[in-house]
BABA-69886 format. One record per residue: x, y, z of N, C-alpha, C in turn; residue in three letters. Coordinates in nm, 3 decimals. Each point is the difference from the previous one (the first is absolute). Example, Ala and Ser with C-alpha at 12.3 -4.5 7.8 and 13.67 -1.06 7.14 Angstrom:
PT,1.319,-0.569,0.780,-0.089,0.119,0.000,0.090,0.120,0.000,ALA $
PT,-0.035,0.105,-0.072,0.082,0.119,0.006,-0.077,0.109,0.073,SER $
This chain:
PT,-10.739,4.368,-4.121,-0.006,-0.146,-0.002,-0.141,-0.048,0.032,MET $
PT,-0.042,-0.106,-0.065,-0.135,-0.051,0.015,0.004,-0.133,0.074,ARG $
PT,-0.087,-0.014,0.100,-0.002,-0.118,0.087,-0.134,-0.070,-0.011,ALA $
PT,0.003,-0.127,-0.036,-0.122,-0.079,-0.016,-0.046,-0.053,0.135,LEU $
PT,-0.125,0.026,0.034,-0.062,-0.050,0.124,-0.100,-0.107,-0.039,ILE $
PT,0.023,-0.122,0.049,-0.085,-0.113,-0.039,-0.104,-0.035,0.106,THR $
PT,-0.005,0.077,0.107,-0.093,-0.028,0.110,-0.145,0.027,-0.042,ARG $
PT,-0.098,-0.058,0.071,-0.140,0.038,-0.023,-0.018,0.150,0.020,PRO $
PT,-0.096,0.058,-0.068,-0.021,0.144,0.008,-0.020,0.047,0.143,LEU $
PT,-0.067,-0.084,0.082,-0.027,0.038,0.139,0.129,0.020,0.080,GLU $
PT,0.107,-0.067,-0.041,0.126,0.006,0.073,0.103,0.091,-0.065,ASP $
PT,-0.032,0.053,-0.116,0.102,0.069,-0.079,0.018,0.147,0.035,ALA $
PT,-0.101,0.063,0.060,0.004,0.145,0.020,0.115,0.048,0.086,GLY $
PT,0.017,-0.064,0.116,0.107,0.041,0.091,0.138,-0.021,-0.063,GLU $
PT,0.017,-0.112,-0.069,0.127,-0.029,-0.065,0.027,0.101,-0.111,LEU $
PT,-0.102,0.034,-0.076,0.016,0.099,-0.107,0.046,0.134,0.057,ALA $
PT,-0.057,0.040,0.114,0.042,0.125,0.063,0.146,-0.006,0.043,ASP $
PT,0.043,-0.114,0.055,0.139,-0.015,0.041,0.094,0.013,-0.121,GLU $
PT,-0.039,-0.056,-0.112,0.084,0.008,-0.119,0.006,0.142,-0.055,LEU $
PT,-0.113,0.068,0.002,0.000,0.140,-0.047,0.092,0.086,0.085,ARG $
PT,0.002,-0.024,0.131,0.088,0.075,0.088,0.147,-0.023,-0.033,GLN $
PT,0.029,-0.110,-0.066,0.137,-0.032,-0.040,0.029,0.045,-0.143,ARG $
PT,-0.093,0.073,-0.059,0.021,0.049,-0.135,-0.028,-0.102,-0.109,GLY $
PT,-0.067,-0.109,0.036,-0.033,-0.104,-0.096,-0.144,0.017,-0.049,LEU $
PT,-0.027,-0.050,-0.117,-0.134,0.004,-0.057,-0.064,-0.138,0.017,ILE $
PT,-0.103,-0.012,0.084,-0.064,-0.131,0.018,-0.087,-0.037,-0.120,PRO $
PT,0.009,-0.125,-0.040,-0.083,-0.054,-0.108,-0.081,-0.115,0.059,VAL $
PT,-0.131,0.018,0.011,-0.085,-0.099,0.064,-0.036,-0.112,-0.099,LEU $
PT,0.033,-0.122,0.041,-0.031,-0.117,-0.083,-0.045,-0.113,0.092,ALA $
PT,-0.119,0.011,0.059,-0.046,-0.100,0.097,-0.016,-0.137,-0.065,PRO $
PT,0.056,-0.102,0.066,-0.011,-0.137,-0.050,-0.101,-0.082,0.079,LEU $
PT,-0.053,0.058,0.107,-0.104,-0.065,0.079,-0.114,0.098,0.022,LEU $
PT,-0.123,-0.049,-0.002,-0.118,0.078,0.033,-0.062,-0.059,0.126,THR $
PT,-0.027,0.083,0.098,-0.052,-0.046,0.129,-0.152,0.004,-0.001,ILE $
PT,-0.061,-0.112,0.035,-0.146,-0.009,0.010,-0.037,-0.045,0.141,ARG $
PT,-0.069,0.085,0.074,-0.047,-0.039,0.133,-0.121,-0.092,-0.012,ASN $
PT,-0.008,-0.095,0.093,-0.118,-0.085,0.006,-0.118,0.080,0.053,ARG $
PT,-0.109,-0.002,-0.071,-0.117,0.076,0.043,-0.084,-0.075,0.103,THR $
PT,0.025,-0.131,0.014,-0.079,-0.080,0.093,0.072,-0.023,0.133,ASP $
PT,0.114,0.064,0.020,0.078,-0.023,0.122,-0.067,0.067,0.120,ALA $
PT,-0.005,-0.073,0.111,-0.056,0.052,0.125,0.082,-0.057,0.115,ALA $
PT,0.114,0.061,0.031,0.088,-0.054,0.104,-0.071,-0.017,0.134,PRO $
PT,0.018,-0.115,0.061,-0.054,-0.027,0.133,0.114,0.021,0.101,GLN $
PT,-0.007,0.108,0.076,0.112,0.040,0.083,-0.025,-0.017,0.149,LEU $
PT,-0.110,-0.065,0.038,-0.024,-0.029,0.141,0.109,-0.095,0.052,ASP $
PT,0.058,0.035,0.112,0.105,-0.082,0.058,0.136,0.018,-0.062,GLY $
PT,0.012,0.092,-0.095,0.128,0.028,-0.065,0.075,0.104,0.082,VAL $
PT,0.127,-0.026,0.028,0.079,0.095,0.079,0.079,0.098,-0.086,GLN $
PT,0.027,-0.036,-0.128,0.079,0.090,-0.085,-0.021,-0.038,-0.147,ALA $
PT,0.026,0.098,-0.086,-0.012,-0.017,-0.144,0.139,-0.005,-0.062,LEU $
PT,0.018,-0.086,-0.099,0.128,-0.015,-0.067,-0.014,0.046,-0.145,LEU $
PT,0.094,0.083,-0.044,0.000,0.051,-0.137,0.133,-0.032,-0.066,LEU $
PT,-0.006,-0.061,-0.116,0.122,-0.029,-0.074,0.009,0.082,-0.129,THR $
PT,-0.088,0.096,-0.017,0.008,0.092,-0.114,-0.092,0.118,0.025,SER $
PT,0.028,0.109,-0.072,-0.091,0.115,0.005,-0.135,-0.036,-0.062,ALA $
PT,0.002,-0.090,-0.098,-0.127,-0.045,-0.059,-0.086,-0.070,0.104,ASN $
PT,0.063,-0.077,0.089,-0.074,-0.063,0.108,-0.062,0.102,0.093,GLY $
PT,0.074,0.107,0.027,-0.054,0.107,0.085,-0.122,0.063,-0.064,ALA $
PT,0.009,0.030,-0.128,-0.113,0.063,-0.068,-0.121,-0.094,-0.009,ARG $
PT,0.026,-0.127,-0.027,-0.110,-0.096,-0.009,-0.067,-0.020,0.135,ALA $
PT,0.080,-0.004,0.106,-0.056,-0.017,0.133,-0.084,0.121,0.039,LEU $
PT,0.050,0.120,-0.028,-0.075,0.121,0.032,-0.132,0.006,-0.076,ALA $
PT,-0.001,-0.054,-0.122,-0.124,-0.001,-0.079,-0.099,-0.104,0.052,ALA $
PT,0.052,-0.104,0.066,-0.086,-0.112,0.041,-0.056,0.013,0.140,ALA $
PT,0.060,0.088,0.084,-0.047,0.015,0.138,0.018,0.143,0.047,THR $
PT,-0.087,0.041,0.092,0.011,0.133,0.060,0.086,-0.002,0.126,GLN $
PT,0.040,-0.115,0.045,0.079,-0.012,0.123,0.139,0.059,-0.020,ILE $
PT,0.038,0.089,0.090,0.130,0.065,-0.010,0.078,-0.003,0.132,ARG $
PT,-0.057,-0.061,0.105,0.061,0.010,0.133,0.088,-0.119,0.038,ASN $
PT,0.019,-0.094,-0.091,0.088,-0.113,0.030,0.144,0.035,-0.039,LEU $
PT,0.098,-0.048,0.075,0.139,0.023,-0.037,0.031,-0.062,-0.137,PRO $
PT,0.085,0.068,-0.074,0.040,-0.046,-0.133,0.150,-0.026,-0.001,VAL $
PT,0.038,-0.115,-0.053,0.142,-0.034,-0.019,0.023,-0.013,-0.150,TYR $
PT,0.082,0.091,-0.055,0.022,0.008,-0.144,0.140,-0.048,-0.036,ALA $
PT,0.011,-0.061,-0.117,0.128,-0.057,-0.041,0.106,0.107,-0.024,VAL $
PT,-0.042,0.116,-0.049,0.095,0.106,-0.032,-0.057,0.138,0.019,GLY $
PT,0.083,0.100,-0.024,-0.041,0.138,0.027,-0.110,0.046,-0.095,ASP $
PT,0.004,-0.043,-0.126,-0.104,0.042,-0.094,-0.136,-0.054,0.043,ALA $
PT,-0.004,-0.126,0.042,-0.126,-0.058,0.047,-0.048,0.071,0.126,SER $
PT,0.095,0.034,0.087,-0.035,0.070,0.124,-0.056,0.139,-0.029,ALA $
PT,0.065,0.071,-0.091,-0.049,0.134,-0.036,-0.140,-0.008,-0.060,ARG $
PT,-0.023,-0.100,-0.082,-0.131,-0.016,-0.061,-0.106,-0.024,0.107,SER $
PT,0.030,-0.088,0.096,-0.095,-0.030,0.108,-0.028,0.124,0.084,ALA $
PT,0.103,0.075,0.032,-0.018,0.123,0.079,-0.087,0.099,-0.076,THR $
PT,0.025,0.015,-0.129,-0.078,0.093,-0.081,-0.145,-0.041,-0.014,GLY $
PT,-0.029,-0.128,0.021,-0.137,-0.050,-0.011,-0.073,0.000,0.134,LEU $
PT,0.065,0.053,0.104,-0.068,0.018,0.128,0.033,-0.099,0.108,GLY $
PT,0.087,-0.097,-0.027,0.042,-0.092,0.106,0.097,0.074,0.092,PHE $
PT,-0.027,-0.008,0.130,0.073,0.087,0.092,0.128,-0.057,0.057,GLY $
PT,0.002,-0.128,0.030,0.115,-0.063,0.064,0.069,-0.089,-0.102,ASP $
PT,0.101,0.054,-0.068,0.064,-0.069,-0.113,0.149,-0.014,0.027,VAL $
PT,0.050,-0.122,-0.013,0.143,-0.027,0.015,0.052,-0.059,-0.130,LYS $
PT,0.121,0.041,-0.040,0.062,-0.049,-0.121,0.118,-0.091,0.032,SER $
PT,0.007,-0.114,-0.070,0.114,-0.090,0.017,0.119,0.046,-0.083,ALA $
PT,-0.025,0.087,-0.097,0.108,0.055,-0.080,0.077,-0.102,-0.080,GLY $
PT,-0.068,-0.105,-0.050,0.073,-0.102,-0.073,-0.090,-0.096,-0.073,GLY $
PT,0.020,-0.130,0.025,-0.077,-0.104,-0.068,-0.088,-0.075,0.100,ASP $
PT,-0.062,-0.110,-0.044,-0.093,-0.071,0.087,0.070,-0.061,0.122,VAL $
PT,0.127,-0.035,-0.014,0.073,-0.051,0.116,0.020,0.108,0.105,GLU $
PT,0.027,0.122,-0.046,0.011,0.113,0.093,-0.134,0.028,0.067,ASP $
PT,-0.108,-0.012,-0.078,-0.134,0.022,0.055,-0.032,-0.105,0.106,LEU $
PT,0.030,-0.125,-0.028,-0.025,-0.106,0.098,0.079,0.025,0.127,ALA $
PT,0.123,0.044,-0.014,0.084,0.029,0.116,-0.061,0.113,0.083,ARG $
PT,-0.045,0.106,-0.067,-0.061,0.114,0.070,-0.125,-0.044,0.077,LEU $
PT,-0.082,-0.082,-0.063,-0.121,-0.050,0.066,0.036,-0.081,0.125,VAL $
PT,0.097,-0.088,-0.015,0.038,-0.085,0.114,0.058,0.081,0.115,CYS $
PT,0.066,0.110,-0.032,0.059,0.085,0.103,-0.104,0.081,0.076,GLU $
PT,-0.116,0.023,-0.062,-0.097,0.093,0.058,-0.133,-0.062,0.042,ASN $
PT,-0.031,-0.119,-0.050,-0.131,-0.057,0.026,0.010,-0.137,0.066,LEU $
PT,-0.107,-0.037,0.071,-0.009,-0.128,0.069,-0.102,-0.088,-0.073,ASP $
PT,0.037,-0.121,-0.040,-0.095,-0.088,-0.070,-0.129,-0.023,0.077,PRO $
PT,0.004,0.012,0.132,-0.119,-0.025,0.083,-0.098,0.117,-0.001,LYS $
PT,0.039,0.113,-0.058,-0.083,0.120,0.008,-0.101,0.013,-0.114,SER $
PT,0.001,-0.096,-0.093,-0.096,0.005,-0.109,0.063,-0.032,-0.134,GLY $
PT,-0.084,-0.012,-0.100,0.046,-0.036,-0.134,0.061,0.121,-0.071,ALA $
PT,0.070,-0.028,-0.108,0.054,0.103,-0.089,-0.073,-0.011,-0.133,LEU $
PT,-0.034,0.114,-0.058,-0.071,0.002,-0.129,0.094,0.055,-0.107,TYR $
PT,0.029,-0.081,-0.100,0.087,0.040,-0.110,-0.084,0.039,-0.120,HIS $
PT,0.002,0.129,-0.034,-0.070,0.050,-0.119,0.092,-0.023,-0.120,ALA $
PT,-0.030,-0.102,-0.079,0.092,-0.047,-0.103,-0.059,0.013,-0.139,ALA $
PT,0.084,-0.029,-0.099,-0.045,-0.014,-0.137,-0.017,-0.148,-0.032,GLY $
PT,-0.040,-0.028,-0.122,-0.019,-0.139,-0.039,0.133,-0.072,-0.020,THR $
PT,0.108,0.075,-0.021,0.135,-0.057,-0.011,0.083,0.050,0.116,ARG $
PT,0.080,-0.088,0.057,0.077,0.033,0.119,0.149,-0.008,-0.029,LEU $
PT,0.075,0.090,0.065,0.146,-0.005,-0.004,0.048,-0.041,0.140,ALA $
PT,0.057,-0.117,0.010,0.042,-0.048,0.132,-0.114,-0.065,0.075,GLY $
PT,0.034,-0.060,0.113,-0.099,-0.072,0.081,-0.010,0.065,0.138,ASP $
PT,-0.060,0.119,0.003,-0.016,0.071,0.126,-0.083,-0.080,0.098,LEU $
PT,-0.115,-0.049,-0.045,-0.091,-0.073,0.090,0.067,-0.125,0.056,ALA $
PT,0.072,-0.074,-0.085,0.064,-0.122,0.047,0.104,0.026,0.107,GLY $
PT,0.080,0.106,-0.020,0.101,0.033,0.098,-0.059,0.040,0.134,GLY $
PT,-0.109,0.075,-0.004,-0.063,0.044,0.124,-0.074,-0.115,0.070,LEU $
PT,-0.057,-0.088,-0.078,-0.068,-0.115,0.061,0.100,-0.089,0.073,ARG $
PT,0.121,-0.009,-0.051,0.103,-0.077,0.069,0.033,0.060,0.137,GLU $
PT,-0.026,0.130,0.014,0.024,0.069,0.127,-0.123,0.000,0.090,LYS $
PT,-0.105,-0.070,-0.041,-0.119,-0.014,0.082,-0.112,0.095,-0.031,GLY $
PT,0.015,0.086,-0.100,-0.105,0.097,-0.034,-0.107,-0.066,-0.088,PHE $
PT,-0.122,0.049,0.016,-0.108,-0.033,-0.091,-0.007,0.109,-0.105,THR $
PT,0.014,-0.036,-0.126,0.001,0.098,-0.109,-0.118,-0.027,-0.093,VAL $
PT,-0.084,0.102,-0.017,-0.110,-0.007,-0.095,0.043,0.080,-0.123,VAL $
PT,0.019,-0.069,-0.109,0.044,0.065,-0.123,-0.116,0.005,-0.099,ARG $
PT,-0.028,0.119,-0.051,-0.111,0.015,-0.095,0.048,0.080,-0.121,GLU $
PT,-0.030,-0.051,-0.119,0.035,0.069,-0.124,-0.103,0.110,-0.026,ALA $
PT,0.044,0.123,0.016,-0.089,0.114,-0.018,0.015,0.066,-0.137,LEU $
PT,0.106,-0.036,-0.072,0.020,0.061,-0.132,0.075,-0.097,-0.091,TYR $
PT,-0.006,0.029,-0.127,0.071,-0.079,-0.100,0.082,0.093,-0.088,GLU $
PT,0.122,-0.039,-0.030,0.085,0.076,-0.091,0.000,-0.072,-0.135,ALA $
PT,-0.063,0.062,-0.099,-0.013,-0.061,-0.132,0.114,0.048,-0.090,GLN $
PT,0.071,-0.095,-0.060,0.116,0.034,-0.082,-0.042,0.051,-0.137,ALA $
PT,0.079,0.095,-0.051,-0.023,0.051,-0.135,0.023,-0.111,-0.102,ALA $
PT,-0.074,0.004,-0.109,0.015,-0.101,-0.105,0.081,0.051,-0.117,THR $
PT,0.033,0.128,0.001,0.090,0.056,-0.101,0.078,0.114,0.063,GLU $
PT,0.112,0.031,-0.060,0.087,0.104,0.052,-0.070,0.135,-0.008,LEU $
PT,-0.007,0.077,0.111,-0.062,0.132,-0.007,0.063,0.086,-0.108,PRO $
PT,-0.080,0.083,-0.063,0.047,0.080,-0.114,0.118,0.089,0.038,ALA $
PT,-0.002,0.052,0.123,0.110,0.088,0.042,0.133,-0.075,0.001,THR $
PT,-0.002,-0.124,0.046,0.122,-0.081,0.002,0.039,-0.041,-0.142,ALA $
PT,-0.096,-0.041,-0.079,0.026,-0.043,-0.137,0.066,0.111,-0.081,LYS $
PT,-0.061,0.118,0.005,0.053,0.112,-0.078,0.137,0.044,0.052,HIS $
PT,0.017,-0.002,0.132,0.128,0.040,0.058,0.112,-0.094,-0.040,GLY $
PT,-0.027,-0.131,0.002,0.103,-0.097,-0.040,0.029,0.008,-0.150,LEU $
PT,-0.104,0.022,-0.078,0.021,0.015,-0.144,0.086,0.120,-0.032,GLU $
PT,-0.023,0.110,0.072,0.072,0.125,-0.027,0.134,0.009,0.071,ALA $
PT,0.026,-0.094,0.094,0.122,0.008,0.078,0.001,0.116,0.096,GLY $
PT,-0.119,0.042,0.047,-0.010,0.118,0.086,-0.011,-0.033,0.148,SER $
PT,-0.001,-0.128,0.035,-0.007,-0.041,0.140,0.142,-0.022,0.052,ILE $
PT,0.032,0.062,0.112,0.134,-0.012,0.059,0.003,-0.094,0.119,ASP $
PT,-0.108,0.001,0.078,-0.009,-0.079,0.122,-0.135,-0.070,0.005,LEU $
PT,-0.005,-0.113,0.070,-0.128,-0.070,0.022,0.002,-0.057,0.141,ALA $
PT,-0.109,0.018,0.074,-0.008,-0.042,0.139,-0.101,-0.113,0.015,LEU $
PT,0.041,-0.105,0.073,-0.084,-0.118,0.016,-0.009,-0.039,0.147,PHE $
PT,-0.123,-0.030,0.047,-0.025,-0.022,0.141,-0.043,-0.141,0.036,PHE $
PT,-0.021,-0.086,-0.098,-0.040,-0.137,0.034,0.047,-0.096,-0.108,SER $
PT,0.028,-0.125,0.035,0.036,-0.100,-0.101,-0.109,-0.018,-0.106,PRO $
PT,-0.126,0.008,0.043,-0.108,-0.019,-0.095,-0.001,0.110,-0.105,ARG $
PT,0.017,0.125,0.043,0.003,0.111,-0.094,0.121,-0.012,-0.093,THR $
PT,0.114,-0.035,0.058,0.122,-0.013,-0.081,-0.016,-0.109,-0.105,ALA $
PT,-0.055,-0.115,0.042,-0.019,-0.110,-0.095,-0.099,0.037,-0.108,ALA $
PT,-0.106,0.072,0.037,-0.099,0.042,-0.099,0.063,0.096,-0.101,ALA $
PT,0.083,0.092,0.049,0.067,0.094,-0.091,0.088,-0.075,-0.099,PHE $
PT,0.079,-0.095,0.051,0.088,-0.078,-0.088,-0.081,-0.070,-0.109,VAL $
PT,-0.108,-0.066,0.039,-0.082,-0.073,-0.096,-0.059,0.093,-0.105,THR $
PT,-0.053,0.114,0.043,-0.065,0.092,-0.093,0.101,0.067,-0.093,LEU $
PT,0.119,0.030,0.052,0.104,0.058,-0.085,0.046,-0.100,-0.105,VAL $
PT,0.022,-0.123,0.041,0.041,-0.103,-0.095,-0.108,-0.025,-0.105,LEU $
PT,-0.126,-0.004,0.044,-0.111,-0.021,-0.093,-0.008,0.113,-0.104,ASP $
PT,0.035,0.122,0.045,-0.006,0.117,-0.089,0.126,0.014,-0.086,ALA $
PT,0.099,-0.087,0.022,0.124,0.009,-0.077,0.083,0.122,0.033,GLY $
PT,-0.004,0.045,0.125,0.067,0.124,0.037,0.113,-0.020,0.100,LEU $
PT,0.054,-0.121,0.008,0.106,-0.026,0.097,0.119,0.093,-0.020,ALA $
PT,0.034,0.030,-0.126,0.116,0.086,-0.025,-0.020,0.141,0.054,SER $
PT,-0.126,0.039,0.022,-0.027,0.132,0.055,0.043,0.015,0.145,GLY $
PT,0.032,-0.112,0.066,0.043,0.004,0.140,0.151,0.015,0.015,CYS $
PT,0.073,-0.004,-0.111,0.146,0.001,0.007,0.056,0.129,0.061,GLU $
PT,-0.074,0.109,-0.014,0.045,0.126,0.056,-0.070,0.039,0.129,GLY $
PT,-0.074,-0.094,0.057,-0.082,0.028,0.119,0.061,-0.068,0.123,VAL $
PT,0.009,0.074,0.109,0.039,-0.058,0.129,-0.126,-0.038,0.076,THR $
PT,-0.007,-0.125,0.041,-0.116,-0.049,0.076,0.033,0.004,0.149,ALA $
PT,-0.095,0.047,0.080,0.015,0.004,0.146,-0.100,-0.098,0.060,TYR $
PT,0.052,-0.097,0.075,-0.082,-0.108,0.054,-0.010,0.012,0.152,ALA $
PT,-0.119,-0.025,0.052,-0.024,0.012,0.144,0.072,-0.108,0.080,LEU $
PT,0.025,-0.115,-0.062,0.061,-0.113,0.070,0.075,-0.087,-0.099,SER $
PT,0.086,-0.091,0.050,0.066,-0.093,-0.091,-0.097,-0.083,-0.084,PRO $
PT,-0.114,-0.038,0.059,-0.099,-0.077,-0.076,-0.054,0.080,-0.118,ALA $
PT,-0.019,0.129,0.021,-0.046,0.086,-0.109,0.109,0.009,-0.107,VAL $
PT,0.125,0.017,0.045,0.110,0.007,-0.095,0.014,-0.127,-0.082,GLY $
PT,-0.019,-0.116,0.063,0.008,-0.127,-0.072,-0.109,-0.008,-0.108,ASP $
PT,-0.120,0.048,0.033,-0.110,-0.004,-0.097,0.028,0.090,-0.120,ALA $
PT,0.081,0.103,0.019,0.032,0.094,-0.109,0.114,-0.049,-0.089,LEU $
PT,0.073,-0.100,0.045,0.126,-0.038,-0.065,-0.010,-0.044,-0.146,SER $
PT,-0.113,-0.051,-0.049,-0.002,-0.040,-0.142,0.016,0.115,-0.099,PRO $
PT,-0.017,0.123,0.043,0.012,0.113,-0.092,0.141,0.060,0.005,LEU $
PT,0.047,0.058,-0.111,0.137,0.052,-0.008,0.014,0.142,0.055,PRO $
PT,-0.027,0.018,0.130,0.009,0.131,0.062,0.143,0.056,-0.005,TRP $
PT,0.010,0.130,0.005,0.132,0.062,0.017,0.060,-0.043,0.133,ARG $
PT,-0.087,-0.007,0.102,0.039,-0.050,0.132,-0.126,-0.026,0.080,ALA $
PT,0.012,-0.088,0.100,-0.108,-0.023,0.096,0.056,0.037,0.138,ILE $
PT,-0.062,0.097,0.067,0.040,0.042,0.134,-0.106,-0.045,0.099,CYS $
PT,0.043,-0.057,0.110,-0.093,-0.055,0.099,0.007,0.080,0.129,THR $
PT,-0.117,0.031,0.058,-0.006,0.074,0.125,0.061,-0.080,0.114,ALA $
PT,0.061,0.071,0.096,0.061,-0.067,0.115,-0.106,-0.064,0.089,ALA $
PT,-0.118,0.061,0.005,-0.113,-0.054,0.076,-0.125,0.010,-0.087,ARG $
PT,-0.099,-0.084,0.024,-0.117,-0.003,-0.087,-0.103,0.109,0.033,PRO $
PT,0.041,0.126,-0.015,-0.094,0.110,0.019,0.033,0.112,-0.099,ASP $
PT,-0.097,0.088,-0.021,0.016,0.104,-0.101,0.116,0.093,0.032,GLN $
PT,0.019,0.032,0.128,0.108,0.089,0.037,0.136,-0.057,-0.041,GLU $
PT,0.019,-0.130,0.020,0.126,-0.063,-0.037,0.018,-0.007,-0.151,SER $
PT,-0.110,-0.021,-0.071,0.009,-0.002,-0.145,0.040,0.137,-0.053,LEU $
PT,-0.057,0.105,0.057,0.036,0.135,-0.041,0.144,0.034,0.040,LEU $
PT,0.044,-0.054,0.113,0.138,0.020,0.042,0.096,-0.064,-0.099,ALA $
PT,-0.036,-0.118,-0.052,0.083,-0.065,-0.101,0.006,0.084,-0.127,ALA $
PT,-0.113,0.057,-0.037,-0.005,0.087,-0.117,0.089,0.123,0.021,LEU $
PT,-0.011,0.060,0.119,0.079,0.119,0.030,0.149,-0.031,-0.003,ASP $
PT,0.039,-0.112,0.058,0.141,-0.037,0.005,0.053,-0.025,-0.141,ALA $
PT,-0.080,-0.062,-0.084,0.042,-0.029,-0.135,0.019,0.129,-0.080,ASP $
PT,-0.088,0.096,0.019,0.011,0.127,-0.072,0.120,0.080,0.051,ARG $
PT,0.026,-0.007,0.133,0.117,0.072,0.054,0.129,-0.058,-0.057,ASP $
PT,0.005,-0.134,-0.013,0.119,-0.065,-0.053,0.019,0.035,-0.148,ASP $
PT,-0.115,0.018,-0.068,0.008,0.030,-0.142,0.040,0.143,-0.026,GLY $
């Protein structure tokens, strides 16, 4: 069985390995390209902790500063693993979404101890800074990278849908899901999704996928890769 991965190439490697371990053939079809800002220079004086809402944020932050001794609070396990691999020593994972991250920060940090620095992209999912500011924290949010959307369907996805050789497709963000829907419709390949099961990281991702005639849309119980893979495993066991 062939599984379409729509994540940026930087995020696809670990997922591809997980799929191979399950006997699936990963098909890489990135719908976003990550571009780090070359002029970024984070000012971290007086900052008590760093906030990460994606692995891309971790990579962009590591490229923009040599500082590694500040505590890191990551939205999920993938972001936390990325930060640890890049040399950040004190890393905590919220294991969920931005609301879980805000809760973890509030449980562990004091607003009086310094500002929080959010290494973000140019587009945001949720209002992490707003929620924390309501709790008295000072949040410095800086866009360190940009995710540029594909303007046409990647050839791997196009050929797979044309041939009917794609069995599964995994989606991690509403933006990626919406971009896929638009590009598939533009290419006249909607019917190619009729035999494909789509796996969505969240209900919002599933809603963005709904215009296409999927065989089924399965949604992860929690917004993390482990839960998405668990949904895939459960579906295959049932089948």
